[in-house]
C-alpha atoms as one frame of an Amber mdcrd trajectory, in Angstrom:
protein
  67.270 -23.634-145.184  64.424 -22.004-146.153  63.653 -20.382-149.269  61.658
 -17.513-150.123  61.065 -18.572-153.841  59.493 -21.854-152.302  57.295 -20.016
-149.832  56.257 -17.541-152.592  55.124 -20.543-154.589  53.220 -22.284-151.603
  51.625 -19.333-150.672  50.463 -18.507-154.734  49.100 -21.983-154.131  47.085
 -20.960-150.901  46.017 -17.743-152.769  44.310 -19.676-155.636  42.831 -22.436
-153.723  41.195 -19.492-151.460  40.003 -17.553-154.519  39.627 -19.226-157.567
  36.552 -21.467-156.516  34.600 -18.474-155.968  35.262 -17.596-159.651  34.390
 -21.379-160.670  31.497 -21.872-158.649  30.299 -18.833-160.282  30.287 -20.637
-163.773  29.842 -24.044-162.717  26.505 -22.635-160.128  24.797 -21.734-163.717
  24.773 -25.704-164.304  24.275 -27.281-160.501  24.402 -25.900-157.139  26.129
 -23.619-155.368  27.611 -26.135-153.009  28.589 -28.494-155.478  29.974 -26.117
-157.953  32.314 -24.791-154.986  33.767 -28.404-154.469  34.381 -28.932-157.826
  36.383 -25.540-158.248  38.194 -26.252-155.186  39.202 -29.716-155.960  40.222
 -28.227-159.838  42.294 -25.497-157.885  44.030 -28.118-155.267  45.726 -29.828
-158.348  46.635 -26.646-160.173  48.125 -24.997-156.610  50.282 -27.894-156.191
  51.701 -28.291-159.355  52.383 -24.280-159.007  53.791 -25.051-155.887  56.097
 -27.199-156.861  57.172 -25.856-159.818  58.232 -22.925-157.656  60.109 -24.424
-155.364  62.046 -26.136-158.068  62.911 -23.035-159.666  63.907 -21.533-156.828
  66.501 -24.237-156.233  67.768 -23.822-159.605  68.478 -20.432-159.499  71.646
 -18.416-158.078  71.276 -18.963-153.913  70.991 -15.640-151.745  68.296 -13.418
-154.129  65.184 -12.882-151.988  64.875  -9.004-153.423  63.103  -9.972-156.837
  60.376 -12.426-156.127  60.009 -13.786-159.433  56.447 -15.643-158.424  55.085
 -12.250-157.200  56.651 -10.521-160.487  54.724 -13.250-162.756  51.291 -12.631
-160.792  48.693 -10.834-162.883  46.997  -9.540-160.011  48.656  -7.108-157.503
  50.646  -8.441-154.947  52.437  -6.842-151.835  54.525  -8.298-149.366  55.048
  -6.636-145.715  57.552  -6.609-143.116  56.918  -6.770-138.881  56.102  -3.337
-139.455  53.947  -2.976-141.725  56.320  -1.914-144.083  56.098  -2.587-147.718
  58.861  -4.546-148.765  58.072  -5.614-152.553  55.304  -4.892-154.746  54.989
  -6.353-157.972  54.427  -4.560-161.423  50.889  -5.110-161.438  50.283  -3.634
-157.765  52.169  -0.406-158.679  49.717   0.174-161.734  46.906  -0.689-159.938
  47.437   1.742-156.648  49.215   4.278-159.231  52.280   4.183-157.169  55.756
   3.157-158.172  57.155   3.630-154.692  54.885   1.713-152.994  57.476  -0.792
-152.090  59.269   2.045-149.944  56.258   3.076-148.133  54.345   2.173-145.365
  50.927   0.091-146.193  48.467   2.233-144.605  50.482   5.073-146.157  49.091
   3.596-149.593  46.126   1.819-148.842  42.992   3.780-147.210  40.956   0.383
-146.631  37.136   0.125-145.465  35.460  -2.779-144.593  31.814  -3.727-144.403
  30.954  -3.617-140.855  31.072  -6.034-138.798  34.276  -7.820-140.804  37.792
  -8.201-138.962  40.148  -5.433-140.437  43.282  -6.229-141.781  45.265  -4.296
-138.860  43.329  -6.335-136.536  43.944  -9.687-137.917  48.310  -9.075-138.584
  48.125  -7.956-134.408  46.248 -11.056-133.515  48.618 -13.261-136.013  51.340
 -11.572-134.133  50.469 -12.577-130.811  49.396 -15.831-131.766  53.184 -16.493
-133.217  51.649 -19.205-135.442  52.525 -20.202-138.747  51.102 -20.148-141.965
  47.930 -18.317-140.906  45.634 -17.123-144.075  42.213 -14.801-143.990  40.308
 -13.357-147.092  37.844 -10.618-147.430  35.211  -9.911-149.810  34.119  -6.269
-151.000  37.711  -4.428-149.148  37.539  -0.556-150.304  40.314   1.371-151.108
  39.438   5.053-151.087  41.463   7.358-154.155  42.486  10.338-153.727  39.685
  12.023-156.146  37.321  10.588-153.495  36.390   7.810-155.357  37.078   4.649
-154.771  38.095   0.726-156.167  36.751  -2.195-154.557  38.343  -5.459-154.458
  38.572  -9.040-152.751  41.959  -9.609-150.585  43.376 -12.659-149.543  47.051
 -12.633-146.788  48.970 -14.897-146.060  51.046 -14.401-142.632  54.211 -16.765
-142.551  57.277 -15.421-139.982  60.284 -16.740-140.478  63.536 -15.620-139.501
  64.861 -16.907-142.779  62.613 -14.601-145.178  62.259 -10.711-145.232  59.071
 -10.395-145.496  56.233 -11.536-142.811  52.449 -11.490-145.176  51.604 -11.133
-148.750  48.700  -9.663-149.531  46.880 -10.495-153.126  44.116  -8.331-154.266
  41.241  -9.054-157.065  39.549  -6.099-158.211  35.831  -6.209-158.388  35.053
  -2.638-158.589  32.803  -2.754-161.582  30.765  -5.518-160.060  30.338  -4.136
-156.889  29.640  -0.786-157.942  27.087  -2.053-160.138  25.419  -3.689-157.131
  25.539  -0.279-155.737  23.683   1.133-158.531  21.495  -1.403-158.824  20.266
  -0.746-154.780  19.912   3.037-155.768  17.823   2.402-158.579  15.564  -0.049
-156.643  15.546   2.663-153.876  13.895   5.286-156.410  11.482   3.014-157.661
  10.539   1.490-154.268  10.469   5.121-153.293   7.130   5.694-155.410   5.089
   3.021-153.626   5.479   5.032-150.355   2.314   7.280-151.406  -0.175   4.900
-152.908   0.702   2.419-149.705   0.022   5.463-147.510  -3.158   5.522-148.892
  -3.892   2.056-148.869  -3.141   1.743-145.111  -5.431   4.764-144.202  -8.558
   2.696-145.911  -7.819   0.121-143.987  -7.674   2.027-140.658 -10.817   3.205
-141.623 -12.424   0.311-142.525 -11.000  -1.535-139.049 -12.421   1.518-136.980
 -15.865   1.851-138.716 -17.316  -1.562-140.041 -15.270  -4.008-137.928 -18.142
  -4.559-135.480 -20.558  -5.256-138.405 -18.212  -7.707-139.748 -18.531 -11.964
-139.080 -15.172 -13.679-137.940 -14.450 -14.487-141.476 -14.474 -11.120-142.834
 -12.656  -9.820-139.596  -9.917 -12.583-140.228  -9.896 -11.269-143.885  -9.354
  -7.701-142.874  -6.350  -8.641-140.236  -4.330 -10.304-142.847  -4.958  -7.257
-145.258  -3.829  -4.894-142.446  -0.846  -7.374-141.444   0.299  -7.646-145.613
   0.018  -3.658-145.347   2.168  -3.862-142.670   4.609  -6.173-144.242   4.960
  -3.776-147.804   5.174  -0.925-145.515   8.538  -2.016-143.809  10.038  -3.498
-146.884   9.877  -0.068-148.689  11.816   1.394-145.642  14.165  -1.548-145.463
  15.229  -0.344-149.032  15.014   3.151-148.718  17.451   2.523-145.509  19.898
   0.299-146.880  20.161   2.767-149.498  20.655   5.652-147.398  23.448   3.391
-145.426  25.526   2.548-148.676  25.684   6.248-149.633  26.516   7.231-145.591
  23.435   9.555-145.305  21.091   7.242-142.808  21.532   9.162-139.733  20.273
   8.272-135.995  19.660  10.597-133.485  20.301   9.247-130.006  18.543  10.688
-127.138  17.235   9.614-123.418  14.129   6.944-124.070  11.910   4.712-122.031
  13.641   1.049-123.259  10.608  -1.198-121.965   8.197   1.338-124.009  10.251
   0.737-127.292  10.098  -3.117-126.417   6.584  -3.208-125.811   5.403  -1.015
-128.826   7.466  -2.991-131.367   5.911  -6.249-129.736   2.482  -4.553-130.067
   2.789  -3.638-133.453   3.815  -7.304-134.300   1.047  -9.018-132.363  -1.223
  -8.908-135.502   1.446 -10.582-137.642   1.949 -13.066-135.056  -1.531 -13.949
-134.760  -1.944 -14.963-138.512   0.685 -17.333-138.544  -0.523 -18.684-134.963
   2.547 -17.777-133.063   2.307 -16.105-129.621   4.897 -13.617-128.509   6.437
 -13.890-125.053   7.995 -10.261-123.500  10.393 -10.460-120.639  11.707  -7.243
-119.570  14.201  -6.701-116.619  12.474  -4.155-114.400  15.858  -2.664-113.602
  15.821  -1.244-117.069  14.325   2.433-117.365  15.932   4.757-119.950  18.468
   4.137-122.508  20.544   6.252-124.475  18.903   5.454-128.500  17.638   6.538
-131.680  13.985   4.980-130.795  13.081   4.541-134.529  15.959   2.522-135.123
  15.250   0.227-131.928  11.953  -0.109-133.122  13.018  -1.181-136.785  15.611
  -3.645-135.432  13.346  -5.128-132.766  10.591  -5.659-135.828  13.035  -7.336
-138.469  14.428  -9.518-135.584  10.618 -10.513-134.155   9.371 -11.034-137.985
  12.184 -13.347-138.828  11.207 -15.405-135.523   7.655 -15.350-136.663   7.926
 -16.350-140.326  10.694 -19.462-139.496   8.676 -20.897-136.716   6.288 -23.390
-137.684   5.417 -25.048-134.576   2.726 -24.130-131.875   5.369 -23.002-129.374
   5.963 -19.266-128.301   8.757 -16.948-129.545  10.720 -15.634-126.070  11.549
 -11.664-126.477  13.731 -10.867-123.311  15.334  -7.815-122.646  17.914  -7.612
-119.568  20.933  -5.371-118.059  23.998  -7.731-119.288  26.301  -5.919-117.185
  26.030  -1.997-115.421  26.263  -0.316-118.684  25.092  -2.965-121.282  21.729
  -3.575-122.505  20.878  -7.011-124.167  17.851  -8.163-126.150  17.339 -11.535
-127.410  14.847 -13.058-129.747  14.203 -16.710-129.594  11.956 -18.917-131.424
  11.656 -22.858-131.559  11.923 -23.053-135.790  13.543 -24.971-138.298  16.916
 -23.295-137.130  20.083 -22.333-139.181  22.651 -24.419-140.681  26.320 -23.651
-139.256  27.733 -22.671-142.720  25.300 -20.240-143.022  25.687 -18.104-139.913
  29.038 -16.238-140.939  26.889 -14.728-144.052  23.726 -13.980-142.159  24.407
 -10.155-141.811  25.565  -9.603-145.334  23.400  -7.551-147.949  20.785  -9.344
-150.185  22.048 -13.346-148.673  19.777 -15.719-148.330  20.218 -19.493-148.456
  19.029 -21.842-150.479  17.253 -23.373-147.539  15.888 -20.232-146.110  14.267
 -19.350-149.772  12.299 -22.550-149.663  10.782 -22.198-146.213   9.828 -18.092
-146.355   9.926 -14.758-148.519  12.046 -12.417-147.916  15.229 -10.056-149.642
  18.097 -10.904-147.429  18.446  -7.146-146.027  16.577  -7.122-142.826  19.609
  -8.584-141.008  21.957  -6.571-142.590  19.759  -3.557-141.508  20.075  -4.468
-138.194  23.725  -4.969-137.964  24.414  -1.330-139.574  22.068   0.402-136.559
  23.502  -1.760-133.830  26.924  -0.509-134.631  25.639   2.834-134.899  24.465
   2.756-131.549  28.263   0.999-130.790  26.420  -2.448-129.561  27.092  -5.610
-131.566  24.960  -7.983-133.177  25.293 -11.989-132.806  23.137 -15.325-133.753
  22.978 -19.027-131.770  21.360 -21.395-133.817  20.835 -25.252-134.224  18.889
 -26.798-137.108  15.507 -28.312-136.356  15.450 -26.362-132.709  15.352 -23.001
-133.184  17.557 -19.550-133.168  18.201 -16.775-131.001  19.133 -13.409-132.103
  20.572 -11.008-129.723  22.333  -7.454-129.428  23.871  -5.363-127.194  23.574
  -1.382-126.923  25.308   0.388-124.183  23.136   2.704-121.940  26.492   5.510
-121.868  26.823   6.756-125.274  30.837   8.238-125.865  30.522  11.636-128.266
  33.197  11.114-130.957  34.499  14.329-132.630  32.921  14.269-135.643  29.388
  13.547-134.099  26.960  16.577-133.873  24.867  17.514-130.382  21.822  18.845
-130.835  18.304  18.990-128.458  20.482  17.067-126.188  20.794  14.198-128.785
  24.070  12.566-130.451  23.584  12.731-134.432  25.647   9.038-135.471  25.799
   8.221-139.077  24.901   4.562-139.650  27.130   3.105-142.530  28.001  -0.334
-143.690  31.531   0.436-143.726  34.023   0.751-141.142  37.793   2.162-141.737
  41.187   0.623-141.218  42.123   1.164-137.492  45.967   1.534-137.998  46.838
   2.597-134.089  48.934   0.305-132.807
């Protein structure tokens, strides 16, 4: 017979293995590399969780049979824990969960009647994950999420990491268990940091605009009288000024995305013209690094409903990355074509250093930069985050394929036909849509 207490003990062990190395790694990483820190943390926790699982199972065997409602191990957890059935009905919530979500009756309600969850754009939602688990009908599936938001009635929110374990078994009353680790203070601090940096960076716009103006004057009036070396110096100066301009714009846009203030205005535009403009403006930067940009545009592509500025920024970021990480004399290929009758796909391929496989799942996270990329090229870790938000606002998807030592291909899709949502504004034949870093839980079955 399968006993709930023992399974809860095993689940608690799984949760500890999934979460605790992150905390231990934070401490250990001050003295060693993050990879070694995580490994040491995982080894320590595996031992602890195995002992925890054994004690939980043993204690349940010693208890009276038929006791399936108290869940002593979940009750004893200091972090919020919730158990749900196949209908997403909460059948148990420990005292920590009732206190955290300020609801003593949470164990008599539907999960999504209580939890108003939002996820970082691109993450699989809890609803989608549970649906996939039930469809596959597999045992012992686990998933974890970082930085999940729960909106409070006041309009403010809490932010936490979440771990879920799915274990369908006819002998136990619950189907999945959720564990929540609060990080509101830390994540809110990060948001405040972005806001402060954006405020400071905003002050750079005026002197930067003046500086670029003088550079353009020099290019127009004195470039003809300069020797080849002086022309190269002026070209480098112009390229660096453009880099700084892009950095300022990216920081400000990230702040707007986090506050849901960045809007894209979708209207009919000449797609080839946008692509060619972005490539032309990147040619100088490519020349400085001895990289050649090659463009291949499907002749069947004409007009597309997009935000011209946003698409330009997406292309600018992706092409710039390809240039920075290419250290060979091979070309960077920008290719755009019709993937199907209603989808444009654009790819940017390089023959650079490539991306480690374990890094790829984190690439589109805000401020993420791997140790290897820090040693190869400078950057802030916000360009790909911004690209994902803008592509998502267009109703498209962004992806990457890479092999270390051989190069990378970044691609994104844009639908030709843009459906209008109820909460979107239509003005001057354009669709106004918010580009944000969060998606709300979809609870439709």
